[in-house]
N, C-alpha and C positions, 0 to 999 in steps of 0.2 A: 504494500499500500504506499502510495506517495505521501510524504509528510506534508501537513498543512503548515501555514505560517503561524507560529506561536510567539508570544512575548514571554521570555524567561529571564529570571535573575539567577545568577550562579555565584555561590560562595565556595572558596577553597578552604578546607579545614586544615589547621596547622598540623604538622606531621606528628607532634607529640600526643595528639588526641586521636586515639584509635577506637575507643569504646563509645557506642552510641549513648550510653548513659552519661558519659563525660560531655558529649557534644550538645545534648538536648537538656533544657531545663525541665523539671518535673517529668522526667522520662517515664516513671512508673505509672503516671496518670494518663498516659497517651495510649491510644490504640494503634495497631500496626498491621501492615499487610505487605508480604513479600511480593515483589514484582520480579518474576523469573528473568534471569540473565541481566538484570538491571540493578536493583537495590531494594531498600525497604522504605515504604511510605508510612510516615507517622502522621496521625491526625487526632484532633480533639473533637468532642461533641460540638456540633453547631446548634445554636439556639436562636430562635426568633425573639426579638424584643421591641418594645415601643420606644422610638427615639425620644430623648429627653425634651426636645423642643416641642413635641406634641402637647405636653402638659405645661411646661414652663412658659411658652409663648402664647399658646391658644387657650389655656386655662379651661379645659373641658369642652370647648366648642367643637372639638373633633371626635367626641366620644362615640359617635355612631359610625365613624370611618375606621377601617381596619388598615392602619399604617404600621408596617413592621420593617425592621432591618435584621440582617443576619450577618454573623461574623464567622465565615468559614476559614479554617486554617489547616494547612497540611505542609509537610516538608519531606522531600525525597532524598535520602542519603544513599550515595552511590560510591562504591569503592572501585577505582579505575586503575588498571595497570598502565602506568605512564612510561615505564622503562622495563627492561628484562627482569630486573629483580626489585622493582620499586612500585609501590602502590600508594595512591593518595585518595582521600575521601572528599567528595564534593557534596554540597547541599543545594538543592533546588527547591525553593519555597513556593507555595501557592497561597493566595489570599494573604492572611496575616501570619503565614507560616514562618516568616523571618523572626517573629517575636519568640519562637520556640528555641532559638539557638542560645546556648549559654554564652555569657560575655567572655571575650578574650579567646574564643576558640577558632576564629577565622583569621586568615591572612589579611592584614589591614589594607594593603594596596594591590591586592590581586586584580581587581577590576580595572584599576587605573593603569597598571603596567601592561595588562593584556590589551586594553584599548589603544594605548600608544603604539603597540606593535602591529595593530591591524588598520589604523586609520591613515589617510593621506595627510602629509604634513601641511598641505594647503586646504584640508577639508574640515578644519575645526569649526564647530557651530556654537559651542557653549563651554565655558570654563567657570568653575567655582574656585575661589582663591581666598587666602588670608594674607593681607599685607602686614609685614612685621616692622614697618618703619615707625613714624612718630606716634601714631595711635593705632594699634593693631585693629584691623577691621576685616569683616567677612563680606565678600561681594560675589555676586553671580552675574556674569556677563554673557550676553547672547548676541550673535551677529545675525543680520537679516539674510545673509548668504554666507556660504562657506568661505573661510579665510585662513590666514596664517597666524602664528603666535604674536607677531608684531601688531596685528590688528586689535588685539586685546590690551595693548599697552602694558604687557607683563614686565615686571622688574625681576629678572631671573635670579637676582641675589637676595631679594627681600620678599618675594611672593611665594607662599606655600600653596601648591596646587593640590586640591582635594578631590576634584572630579573633572572629567573631560567628556564632551560629546563631539563626535565627528563622523564624517563619511568614511566608510570602510573601503579598503582596496582588495578585500578578499570576499568573494561571493558567498561563501559558506556562513559568513557572519551577518548577512543581510545588508541593508543599505546604510543604516546608522547604528552606532553602538555608543553606549555610555559606560564609563568605568569609574568607580569609586572603590569602596571595599568589595562591593559586588560588581559583577559584570552583567549588564542588562542589554539584551539583544532581541530583535524581532526577526526571526528567520525560520526557514523550513526545518524544524526539528520537533520531534515528539518522542514518545517512550521507546519507539523502535530504533531511533538514531541518536539518542542522547549520549550513550556511552562513547561512541566514536567522536561526537562533537566535543565532549569534555576532554578527550585526548588532544584535540586540536587547540582547545583553549589553553591547556597546560603547556603545550609546545610553544604557543605564543607568549605565555606568561614568563617562561624561563629564557626566552630569547633576549639578546642584547641589541637587537636591531633598533629599538627606540632611541638608543644613545646617539645615533647618527644625527638625529634632529632634536631630541629632547633630553640630552644627558643632564642638563641643569635641574631636571625635575627631582633628582635624587639628593640635591644639596640640603634641603630642609624638609622634614616631615614631622607631624605631631605624633606623639606616642599615645596609642589608644589601648594597647595590651595591658589589662589590669595586673597581670603577673609581673611584667617588666616595670610598670609604675611602682609596684610594691617593692621590687628590688632596688629601684633608684631612690625611693623614699628611705629605704633602710640604709643605703649608703650615705644619704644626706644626714640622717640622724647619727650615723657612726662618725662622720666628719665633724659634726658639732660636738659630740661627746668627747672625741679624742683631741679636739683643738686643732684639727687640720682645716684651717680656714683660709688658705691661700686662694681658693676658688669658691668660697662660700661666704656670703655676706648679706647684709640687709640694706634696703634702700627704699625711699618713698616711691611707690609704683605709679603715681599720677602727677599730672602737671598741677602745681599749686600757685595761688596768689600769696607769695611769701610775705608780702606786706601785712597780711592779716593772720599770719601764723605765729602764735605764741610759743608753740612747741608741741611735743608729743607725749602721750601717756601710755604706759604699758598695762595699766590696770584701771579699774573703774573707781578707784578711791578718790574722793572729792579733794582731800588735802594733798594728794600727790603733786609734787612740783613737775611741770612739763620739762622735758629735755629738749635740747635744740635740734637734734637730728635722731634718726632711727639707727641704732647700732646693735649688732648681734650680742656682744658681751653684756650690754646694759639690759637688753631684753631678757637674756638668760638670768641675770641677777634679780630681775623682777619676779621670777618664779620661785615658788617654795622649794625647799630642799628636796622634798619628796617628788615634785614634778620634774626637777632637774635630773634627779637620779633615774627616774622612770620616763625620761623624755621620749615622746613618740609623736608620729605625724598627727595623731588625734589632738594632742596638746596644741600643736602649731596651727591646726585648722580651727580649733575652738577658741583660741585666744585673740582678742581684739587689740589692735593698736589704734589709738585715737589721736586725731589732729585737732588742737585747740585754737580757737580764734582769739586774737588780741582784743578786738572790739567788744565781743560778747562774753568772752571767757567760757564759751560753750563749745561742744564738739561740732566741728564742721565737716569732718571726714572721718571714716574709720575703715580699716582693712583687717582681714585675718592676718596673723603673723606669717602664715604660709605664703600669702600673696606678696609679701614684702621681701621674701627670700630670693636670692640669686645663687645658683649652684651650677658648677660645671664639672662633669664627670667624664673622663676618657676611658673608653674600652678598647684597648689595643688589639685584643683578640678579634673583635668584630669590626675593627677599623671605623669606629663610630665615636662621636662625642655627644653627650646628652646635656641639655641645658634646662634648668628650672627657671622660668621667667613668668612673672605675673600669675603664679599659681598653676602653671601648666608646664609639662615636660615636652621637650622637642628633641628630635634626633637629627644630628648634623653630620653630613659625610665628613670623614676625618680629613681628607685632603682639602676640602673647602674650609674647614675649621682651621687647619694649619696655615693655609694661605692667608686667611683673614687675620689671624693673630700675628703672623709675621709682618704683614703689611701695616698693621696698627702699631706694633712696636717700633718699626723703622720710622714711621711718621711721627710718633710721639717723641722718640729719642733724637730726632733731627733738630729739635729746639726751635726757639723763636727769638726775634730781636726785641721782644717786648718783655719788660720786667714789671710785674704788678705787686703791690704790697699785700701782706697777709690779711686774712679775713678774721675780724673779731667784732662784727657788727650785728645789728638786730635783723637785718634782711638785706637782700641784694641791692635794693634802691638806696639804702643807707650807705652801703659799701661804695656804690658807683658815685653817689653824690659827694661823699667825703674824699674819695680818691681823686676826683676831678678838682675839688677845691684846694687840695694839697699840691697840685701840679698844674701849672698854667698851660702846659702843653696838651692837657686833656680837656675835652669838652664832654659833659655828661648828656647823653641822649636817652637815658633810661626813662621809660614811661611817657616819652614824647611820641604819641601814636599818630601815624599818618593814615588817613582814610584814602584808599586808592582803588580804582575800579579794576576791571579785568578779572574778577574772581578772587583777587587777593584780599580785598576788604581792608581790615585794620592791620597795619604793619609797623613794627618798630625797626627803624633803620639799623640801630646798634645800641649798645649800652654806653660805650666810651669811644671817642674818636680822637686820635692824636693829631698834632699839627703836621707830623710827617707821614700822614695817610695810613695809619693803622686803624682798621675798623674792628672793634673788639666787642664780642658777644659774651656776656657773663651769665653763668647759670650754676646754681647749687647742684651738687651731685645727686643723681636720682636713678630710677630704673630705666629700662630701655625706652619707654615712651617719652620720658622726660628729656633725656639727652638727644634722642633722635629728633625730637621737636626742635631743640636748639639748633641742630645742624640744618634742618629744613628751613628754619628762619634765616640762617646765614645765606643759603642758596637763593631764596626768594629776594632778599634784600640786595644781594650782590648783583643778581640778574637785572632787577629793575633799575638800580643805580646806573648800570652800564648802558641799558637799552632805552630808557624812558626819560625824556627831558622833563615831562610833567612831574614825574616822581622826584627828580633832582631839584626842581623848583621848590617842591614841598619840603624836602630835606633842608635845603638852603635857608628857608624861612625860620627853621628851628635851630640852626647853628649859631653859636656865638660869633661875634664880629671877627674874632681872630681866626676862625676856622671856615668862614664862608668861602664858597667857590667863586672865583672871579667871573666865570662865565658858564652858566648852566647849559648853554646851547651846544657847547663843545663836548663831544663824547669823552669821558675820562679815560686816561691811559691806564688800563687795568694793571699793567705790569709794575706801575708805581705804587700800587696798593697792596697791603697785606691784610687778609681777613683772619682774625685771631679768635679761636674758640677757647675761652677761659673757664675752667671748671673748678669750682670751690670744693675742696675735699679735706677731710680731717685725718686722712690716713698718712702714716709715716712712709709708706711704700710708694714706688713709682705709680703714677695714675693708671688704674685699670678700670675699664668700663664694661658693661654687659655686651655679650657677643653681638646681639642684633644692633646695638648702638655702634659697634665697630663697623658693621656692614653699612649702616647709614652714613657714618663718617667717611668711609672710603668712597661711597657714591658722591657725597657732597664735595669732597676734595677733588674728585675727578671732574665734576661739573665746573667747579670754580676755577680750576686750573685750565680747563678748556676755554673759559672766558678770558684767561690771561692773568688771573689774580695769583698772588703768592698766598699760601694758606699755612697756618700753624696751630698747634695745640699747646695750651699753657695750663699748668696746675697752680691754683691759688691755694696756698696752705691755710688751714683753718685752725684757730685755737680750739682745742678739743679736750674732752675728758679721755679716760682710758678707752682706746679704740683699736685693740688688737684684731687684725683680720677683718676690717669692715669693707674696705674697697681700695 
């Protein structure tokens, strides 16, 4: 019998899970039926029920009408010989059957890799991605017609690709295929041909063909496997308990208005004095001896860190301690680096991690011609204002907001401007989103200053007489300028920043140098309390 076209979703079960009781939730409550020469179909009882909106919205006015919904679910588990001495189990769900799978049993990017190996490089239709730059955000973009990666504006160093839809170049996979954790296809396949089709899926999944066009897709991925997350969390706790804090520290995870920040509290005690920054040793000291001795992820996820307002003396932000932690763990055996950032673990390809870290260290250590005083002020604005007052060569531009069109809206040209054309952006140390936001500001400001006379006019109106441009109609000679990113840090060590901020910085430096600017990074030392291993 010729197979009809069916829409199927396919999951690949991880090799370590071989028993159906491991793969399925509530295995004993399910019914099953063996499908000869294929596999075992598991299913639950289907029940008809009245949808909630019948009563909630219509309030009994539909009582004479018989309106019912049904939730059918089934899943077919198939063991397939994918090589001479190798077998793998696939799961093909029907209805709500996907909900029967136990968490962590499926290969996370099976569908994505298989899809990339069967689609045309110019046949992309839809991409789901998470941008890891200044403010991590999830987006789903769809083209009106098939296109290439460039049509989606993907940043291959900062975009984590979670799903792809595209036109296939292999007839057996139908016309369009979507890949995420599962592979979704509409093609001529049914129970009589599913085993052979799964063999082709596995062959495509294990192929490296996709690397010719999409090698960058492996650079960043989010960790979804509960078992791996548990292992990484255990390593995090071990690092903290043993004092191995070179790559483990705390930082403010969000962009703050520091002018209204009185400090931070680790407990809810009313009389507790706020501290000026979030530091791991101080947080640990705030715990009871019992909690420190029995430190676990549950403690970190259950403990709040509060940001207190200067004006109201009330809490204006709060985060779980786990969300404020940054941790980097290298696994040489797997050639992977794992990062904890904003409460989520990410997997970074080791070569990409090494290249990024090497590039950052070289840039950081190259130095700058700018020398800035230490920080012992109440906030960034206080620092910038007093630093400029103490040095006639400096003009304070902090909080002098420029409203400008073209989608940029409100822009701060810089925080400090020197007479010899050093454009300085100052920011307190923070998590990935905080520092990446700083670098993005520098790029926007530098680009507009160079390309837009109207923007230069607005900047000039805010400058002190000693620093005004003699002629805003003339395009500035970018090679005469140095854009300086100055980061306030209380650490005794060389400035280290979160991995995704290093990626953002590298991109910012690349763009600014393309415009002709000189670019540098400066650490502003901060008066601090005990701060072992913060950043």
